[in-house]
N, C-alpha and C positions, 0 to 999 in steps of 0.2 A: 225756857230757862237756858242759861249758859251751861254748856257741858264742861265741867271743870276737869274731867279726865282728859278731854281733848286739849284743854289749855295747858294742863300739866305736861301732856305729851309734847306739845309745841314748846312749852317752857324748857323742856329738857333738850329740845332739838338743837338749839343754837343760841348763844348769848344775845343775839339781836332780836329774839322773839319778845323781849320785854316791851319793846316799843309798839308791838302789835296788840298787846292784851291789857296794858295798864288801864285803859279807859273803861273796860267792861268787866274787869275782874271783880270789883266790889259789887256791882249791880247784878252780876250773873250768879251770885251765890243764892241758893234756895232759901236760906233763913231770912235774908233781907226781903226777898219777894213775899214770903209768908207774913212777915211783920207788916209790910205795906198792906197786905190783904186784911189782916186783923185790925189794923188801924182804920181802914175804911169801914169795917163792920162796927167798930166802936163809935166812929163818927156818926154812922147811920143810926145806931142805937140811941146816941145822945140827941140826935135830931128828933127822933121819934118821941123820946121822953119830953123834950122841950115843947114840941108841938102839942102833945097830950096835956101838958101843964097849962099852956096858953089857952087851949080849948076849954079847960075846966074853969079858967078865969074869965072866960067869955070873950077873950081877945082873939077872935077868929081870923082877923086880917093879919095880925102879927104872926099867928101860928102858921098861916098859909105861907107867909114870906119865909119863915124859918124852915118850913118843910121844903120849899123850893130850893133855898140855899143849901140845905143838907143834901138834897138829891143831886144838885150840881156838883157839890164837893165829892159825893160818893161816886158820881160818874167820872169825875176827874181822877180819883184814885183808881177806879177800874180801868180808865184809859191808860193811866201810867203803867199799871200791871200788864195790860195787853201789849203796850209798846215795848216794855222791857223784855217781855217774853219773845216777841217777834225779833227784836234787835239781837237778843241772845242767839236765836237760831241763825240769823244772818252772819253774826260773828263766828259762830261755830262752822258754818259752811266756808267762810273766808279763811278761817284758821286751817280747816282741812285742805283747802285749795293751796294755800301757801305752804303748808307742810308737805304736800305732795310735790309742789314745785321745787321746794328746797331739796327734798329727797332726790328728785330727778336730776337736779343740778349737781348735787354731790356725786351721783352715780356717773354723770357725764364727765366731770372733771377728775373723777377717780380719787378724790380725797376721802379719807376716813377720819372721823372726829374722835377726839378723846377729851374728856372733861374730868379734871382731877380736883376733888374736894380735899384740899391739903390737910386741914385739921382732922377730918374724919378718915384720911388716908384711903379714900375710895375713888376708883377711876371708872367712869362710864365710857365704854367704847361703842360707838354707833356708826351707822351708815357704811356698811361694807366690810367692817372689821372681820366678821366671821368668814365671809367669802374670801377675803384676802389671805387669811391664815388657815383656811380649810375647816373652820369650826361652825357648828350650828349656833344660832343666836343665843340659846340658853347656855352655851359652853364658853361664851366670851368672858375673859378674865375681868375681874373688878379690883384685884389686888395689885398695887404697884410692884410688890415683890415678885408676883407671878409674871408680870410684864417684863421686869428686869431679868428674870431667869431665862427669858426667851432671846435675850441679846446674844449676839455672837461673841465668843470669848475675846477675839481680837479687837473688838470695838467697845466692849462693855465698860471698861474703865474710862475711856474717853467720853462716852455718852453720859455716864453718871457725873463726870466732872463738869461737862458743859451744862447739864441740867441744873446741877447744884449752883453753878455760877449765876445762872439766871434767877433761881429761887432766892439767892442772896442779893439780888438786884445789882449784880456786877456787869450784866450785859443787857442791852435793850430788848433783845429777843433771844429765844433759844432756837438753834438750827443745827442739824446734824444729819449725816447720811450714814446708815449702818444696816446691819443684817438682822433679821428676825427669823426664828426657827418656825417653819411651817408644821402643821400637824403631822404631815407625812415624813418629817425629819429633814427635809431639804431646807435651804436658806433662801430667803428673798431679801432683796435690797429695798430699803424704804428711805424716803426723805422726810424728816420730822422737823416741824416748825411749831413753835408755841409761844405763849406770852401769859404772864401773870396778870389777870384782869382786876384783882382786888387784893388789898393788903390790910392787915390790922393796923391799929394806931401805932404799934411798935415796929411796923414794917414787915412783920411776918406774913408770908403769902397765905391767902385764903382760897383763891380760885385760880387754877392754872388750866388753860384750855389750849388746844392746838390740833394739828392735822398730821396724818401720815399719808404718803403717796407711794404706791408701789412703783419703783424705778428699776426693777429687775431687768426688763427688756432694754431700757436705756443703758444700764450698766453693762449688760452683755454686749450691746452694740459698741460701747466705748472700749470695752476690753478687746473685742474683735478688731476695732480700728487701731488700738494700740499694738496688737499683734501684727497687723498688716504694716503699720508704721515701723515697727521694729524689724520686720523682715526686709522692708524697703531700706531701712538704715543699714542693716547688715549687708544687703546686696550692694548698696552704693559704696560701703566701706570696702567691700571685697573686690569689686571690679577694678581693673587697671586704668580705666579711662577716668578723666575728671568730668564731673557733672555739676552744673549750676542751674537752678530753677529760679524763674522770676515771675512776677505778676505781669499783667498787661501794661502796667506803667513802666516796666523795666526794673522794678525794685527787687533785689535778691531775697528769696525766701528759703533757699536750701542750697547747701554745698556739701560735697563729700570730701573726705580727707585728701584725696589726690588733688582736687581743685584747690584746697587750702595750701597744699605744698607748692603747687605750681604758681599760684597767684601771690602767695605770701600773706594772705588774709585768712583769719579764722572765721568760722561761721558767725560767731558772736559779733565780730567786728564788721562783717560784710552784710549781715541781715538788715534789709531796708535801704542799703546803699544802691545807687544806680549801677547797672551792669558795667557801663563804660568806665566807672571809677575803679572797680575791682578787676574787671576783665579788660585790661588796657592793651590793645593790640595795635601794632603799627606795621607798615609795609617794610619788608626786609631790605629793599633797595633804596627807597626814598625816605624812610623813617617818618612818613606821614601817617596820621591816624587812619585806621581802617573803619569801614561802616559798621554801625552797631548791628549785630545779628538779630537782636530782638525786633528792631524796626523792619528788617528785611522779612522776617517770618510773619509779622503782623500784616505787612503789605500783601504778601503772596498767599498767606494762609496755609502754606505747606512747608516741607523740609527745605532748608537752604544750606548750601555748602559755602564755607569760607573760601575766598580766593587763595591761590598758592602764594608761597613766600610771605607768610604772616608770622610776625614775631610777637610773642606774649612778653610784656615787660612786667616782671614780678615787682611786688611792693618793696622787696629788699634788694633789688638791683639786677639780678641775672635776667638775661633775655633768652627765650627758648623758641625754637621754631616749632609751630604747632599745626596740626590739621584738625579741623572740627566741623561740626554741623549744628544747625539749630532746627527745632521742630516745635509746633504748637502743642500746648496742653489744652485739651477740650473736655467739657463736662458731658453729662448724659444727653444734653440737647445739642451737642456739637458746637457749642459756643466756646470760643477761645478764652480761656481764663488765665493763661500764662504761656511762658516759653521755656523750653529746656535746651540748654547748650551743652553738648558733649564734645570734649576735645582731648587730645593726647600730645605728649611731647615726642616729636619726630626728629629731634636733632640728631640722635644716634643713628636713626635710619638714613637720614640724609647723608651723614658722614660715611655710612657703610656704602650707600649708592655711589658716592663720589669716589670712595676707595676702589669700588669695583670698576668704575669708569677708568680710573687711573691704571688699574691692573690691565684692563683691556687695551689701553693705549700702549702700555709698556710691552704687552705681549705682541702687539702688532709691530712695534719697533724692534722687538727682540727677534722676530722672524726675519725681518729685513736685515738687521745688523748681524744676526747669526750667519745668514747666507753670505753676506759681504765678507765677514771676518774669516769664514771657512775658506772661501776662494782666495782671499788675500793671504791667508796662512799658507795655502798650498803654493802660491806664487813665491812667497818669501822663502819657503823651505827649498824650493828648487833653485831659485836665483842665488841665494846666499850659500847654498850647498855647493854650487859651482864655484863661488868665490873661495870657499874653504878648500875645494879641490885644487883650484888654481894656486892658492897660497901654499898648499902642500908641494906642488910641483916647483913653484918658485923658490921655496926654501931649499929644495935640492940643488938648484942652480945658483944659490947664494945671491939672488937679486934682492938686496935689502930695500932699495927704494920702492920697487913694485910691491914688495911684501908689506911695507909700511902703509901704502895706499889701500891695499886689500884689508889690512887690519882695521883701518878707519872705516872701511865699508862694513865690516862686521859689527863695528860699534853702532852704526846706523841700523843694522839688523836688530840688535838688542832693543833699540828705541822703538823701532817699528813693531816688534813683538809686544812690547809693553802697551803700545797704543791699541793694538787689536784686542788684547786682553781687557784693557780698560773700557773699550767700546762695548764688549760683551757684558762686562760688569754693569756699566751704566744702563744698557738697554734691557738686559734680562737678569742681571744679578749673577748669573752663572751658577751652576750647581756647586755648592761649596764642598771642599774637602774637609770634612768635619771630624774633630776629635773631641772626646770627652775631657773637659777641663773647666776650671773656674775662670771667671772673666774679671775678677777684681783687679788683677795686675794690668790686664788689657785696658780697662777703663781708666785707672789712675794714670798710667804711663802715657796713654794716648792723649788724654786731656791736657796733662801738664806739658807735653811736647808741643801740642797745637797752640797753647797759650803762651809759650815762651816768648819773652820780649814784649808782651802786651801790658797794658795798664789795667787789666781785669783781675779782680780778686777771685780766687778759686776756693770753694768749700767742697770738701769731699766727705760724704757720709755713707760708707759702704758697710752693710751689716756683717757681723762676724758669722761664720758658718754658712756663707752663701752657697747655695746648691750648685753643683757643676752642671754645665750645659754641653751639648754636643754641637760645637761651633767651629767654623773656619776662623782662626784667630786673625788672619789678615783681613778678611772681609768684615768681621765685626769691628776690628780696629778702624777700618775705613768708614764704617757707619758713624762711630763715635767721633772720628776726626771731622767728617762732613758736618755733623751737628754742632761740634765745637766751633768750627770755622764760621758756621752760620750765626752762632751766638756772638762770636767775636766781631763780625761785621755789623751786627745789630747794636753793639755797644762801642762805637768809635770813640766816644768821650769817656770811656771807662764804665765800670759797673761790676756786678757780681754774678758769677756762674756757679750754681750749686748742682752737684751731681750726687744722686743718691741711688743706692741699689739695695734691694731686699728680696726676701722670698714671699711669694703670695700663693695662697691655696687654689686660686682660680684666676683665669684671665678674662678679658672683656670679650664680648661677642665681636666677630663670629668665631673666635678661637674655640676649639673643643675643650671640654672640662679637663682639668689636670693642674699640676703644679708648674709654676712659672717663676722665673727670675725677672723682677721688674727694675728697669733702669730709667731714671728721670733726670733730664738735663733742663734746668730752669734758669733762664737769664733775666736780667732786669733791664733789657734793652727797649727799643722803640715799639716792639710788638708788631703784629701783622694785622692788616685790615681785614674785615670780613670778606671783602671782595677778593682779595688776594689769597685768603686762607684756603679757599676752595681750589686753588691752582698750584699750590706749592710743590706738589709731587709731579706736576706735568713736566715732561722732559723739555729742556731748553727754556723753561720759563724762569725769569729772574727779574728782580727789581734793582739789582746792583750793576753798576757800570762795568765792574771787573768780574762778575760772576759768569759761569758757563750755563747755569740752569740744570746741571746734571747731578749736583751733590745730593739733594734731597730725593731726587728720582732714584739714584743709586741706592741710597739708604733704604728707601721703601722696598726696592726689589730684593736687596740682600736680606732684609728682615723677613720678607715673605718666603724667600728660598730657605730660610732657617725655620719655617713653619711658625713664625712669630708674628707680631703686629707692631705698628708704630702709629701713634696718635698724637695730635697736637692740640694745645689749648692756649689761646693767645688773646690779649686785649691791647689795643693801641695805647701806648704810653705806660703800660704796666708790665710788659715783658711777655716771654713765650716759654712754654714748657713742652718738651717732647718726651713722650713716654714709650719705652720699648718693653715688650713682653717676649721673653725667649723661653721655649720649653725647657724645663729642668730635667736632668737625669738623676733621679734619686739614687740609683745604684748603677755604677758604671758597668757597661757590658764588655765581655771579653771580645777581642777581635775575632772576626770570622776566620775560620781555618782556611789555610791555603790549599790549593788542589794538590793532590798527590803528585810528587815529582818523580820523573823517570830518568834514569841515567841514560845519556846519549853517547854516541861515538865521539871520539876525541876531536876529529877534524871538523872545522866550521862549515856547516852546510845548512843554509836557511832559504826560506821562500818569502818574497815580498809581493803583496797584492795592493796596488794603488792605481787610481785612474789618471794621475798626473805623470805624463811621460818624462818631463824634466827630472822629477824626483826619482823615477825608476832608473833613468840613465845615470844620475848622480850616484845612487846607492850601488848600482852594478859596477861602475868604474871604480869608485872609492874602495869598496870592500874586496873587489877582485884584486886590486893592487896590493891590498893588505894580506892576501892569501886565502880569502874565503871563497867557497863555492856558492854563488848566488844565482837564484832563479827569480826573475821579476816578471810579473804578469799584471794585466790591466783589469780583469774581471773575475767574478766568482767561478764560473764554469771552467775557465782555464786553470785557476788555482786548484780546484778539486781534481781535475784531470792530472795536473802536474804532481800533486801529492800522491795520488793513487799509483801513478807511473813510477815515482821514486821508490815506493814500497816494493812494487813488483821487480824493480831492478836491483833490489837488495841494498839500496843506499837511501834510506828515508831521511827526510829533513829533521834536523835537530830542533829547529825553531821556525815558526812562521810569523810574519808580521802582516796584519790585516788592517786595511783602512776601513773604518766603520761606515763611511758614506761613499757609495759609488752611484753617481747619478743614473737613474733609469735602470738599475740592476740591483742584485742582492749585495748588501753590505757585509762588513766583516763579521758581525754577530751571527747573521744567518748562514754565512759561509762556514764559520766555525762549527755550527751545529751539524752541518752535513759532513764535515771532515771528521768530527768526533764519532760519527756513525761508521767511519772507516777505521779510525784509530782513536779509541777512547782516551789514550794517554798522550795525545798531542799537546805540545807546548806552544802557546800562541801569545803574541803581544798585540795590544790594540793601539791603533794610530787614529787620530782624529783632530780636525781643526775645531771641533765643538768640545771645549773643555768641560761643558756642563753635562755631557752625555753620561748616563748612569754607568755604562761599561768603563768609562774613564775614571770615575771616582771610586767604584767598587768592582774592579775587573774580575776578582776571584768569583764573584757571584754569577758571572756570565761565562765562566770557563777559561778566562785568560789568566796568565801568571803575572802580568804586568801591563803597563800602558805608558805611552809618551804622547804629549800634546804637540800639535803643530802650531806654529813653526818651531823647529828645533835645529840646533847646531849639529853638524854631522858628527862632531866629536861626542856629543851627548848620546846620539844614537849608537855610536860605536861602543861607548862605555856600557850602555844598557845591554847590547847584544853580548858583549864579552861576559858581563855579569851573569846573565841567564844561561849562556852556554857552559860556563864553568859550574853553575849550580846543577845542571842536568847531566854533566859529564860523569861517567862511571868512575868510581874510586879504584885505585890499583891495589 
């Protein structure tokens, strides 16, 4: 017979089991089999009774026929009973096999079944539920309330809402991912799917079945992946380089914020776009498109560097010089699945390198020009000193005509002196004689004077409360004048020059941190081409027929000598802006104290050390005629010996004049150190053709009481000597 317990078990196993058992459910019932057996007995009894009746009537042949027919019918019933019994056993084995197969299948796919009898509010949980939640089979819940109580509080409301929506026939299926509380108190993630299989006539749900799958491992993997992705995102956002990732077809999949800034594209806009569209690179010199780095990486299979002189054209217009590299992205099997491009803006670095090259050029020229100017100054000093001496003698003889010629020669001396000073300024800037002062008046007056008579409109916007700077007013005025003239020459047909000045908390690299005064001169002229922009500070480079090529070179050098910086930003057809940064002095410093002065004897008695014989002869003759006692020597050892001898003779020098530069021997600074070992109270003046020497700009810091630059007029030297001799003379 059919095992109804087995069928019932199979019936409970899965809704699809009805198709397996409908054919034999009726026949497999024991009562039906018994009825068939009883029916066969009744038929047999009737046959026997009929045969007995026919025999009594004497109809033996008919009785035999009925007996045979009855036996056949009885055998037929018996055969049916045997067949049904054997078929029931076969179905039972088939049911057991398929039940085992279904159980194994559910175990393999990891699904746990739930079957909710909605009207009775009973849930059957089968196939791995206990194992998934840590319960024994007899502990598995059957109450929907108990099931709901195991939902995580963060998802309970959502799960109930989604389930109720499907029970109300608002959704085709029920699907949700949520957490269930394990027996040990931990939480496991499950994916739940279900469907109402039958409804009442009024649409109310009757039978709701579905599955749960443990997705804790998948969820943990997704969470770990999300954490890795977040760390990657934070890393990409934090690094200073721009990063773009693509697939093997060159479509963009990832960009960091730096790449968004440099390209002008957001990640949302760029995702899926070809790299060549977003990462638009051209040759700096030819403006021709550069090869796509993705293609180069895919061809070589390794890291590829971009060629030099590559410009990145941003979506919003600006062009930036970049350096970059591309590398393949490979999976665990070393298969290339994409390309990553890393690049950075090197425009500022290029400008810094170019500035350093300019500085090196100017330093080389400065060494050459400084030596020439020094020797020339010495020659001028001697030559024109003799002219002054001759003029003095001629004045005594009342030779007016000769005196007039000599005075004209002295005028040429003044011009020659200006040329040597200008050469030093152009080549090296010269060490400025700086004073703490504000530069607002220097800026406004210089610009207005330089633009006088032009057709250029001037806008001046100087912030109030401009910090003072320690500057050489003449040199800073020259910088502003040179920049203004450059703007004027760029706007021959008129335009606007705007000069602004303000305080800034910090300056651009490579200036050290600190406060600066920023000055910007912006014109609306023709602009400077990229090719020429890299050479504007080169000495003697000019694109103007009337230019000398020294104006911007001098501005660069002077600004550097003031420990500041000068930068330029220009576009052809849009104008040029020069920006100066000068260190601010937030609090003015008191002047350095002068050396202690010692009173000297009243008679003029001084020592001159200079390697130029014409100058020594001039000074000796000129001051001797004026009544001074003068000792002129050519080198350090002779000067030290003369100073020591004068002390021993009881007639020390009141003043010594020392040339700072003596070729091949000790200069004035070293000589003064040794003389101070003899007489700590010595009074010395510094002489030099190098106006930028530190001892010339701050003589007191090196033991001198003053300084005079070559070339000088003999009257200038005489006035200086008189001034200092009077200052050190004893009071009566």
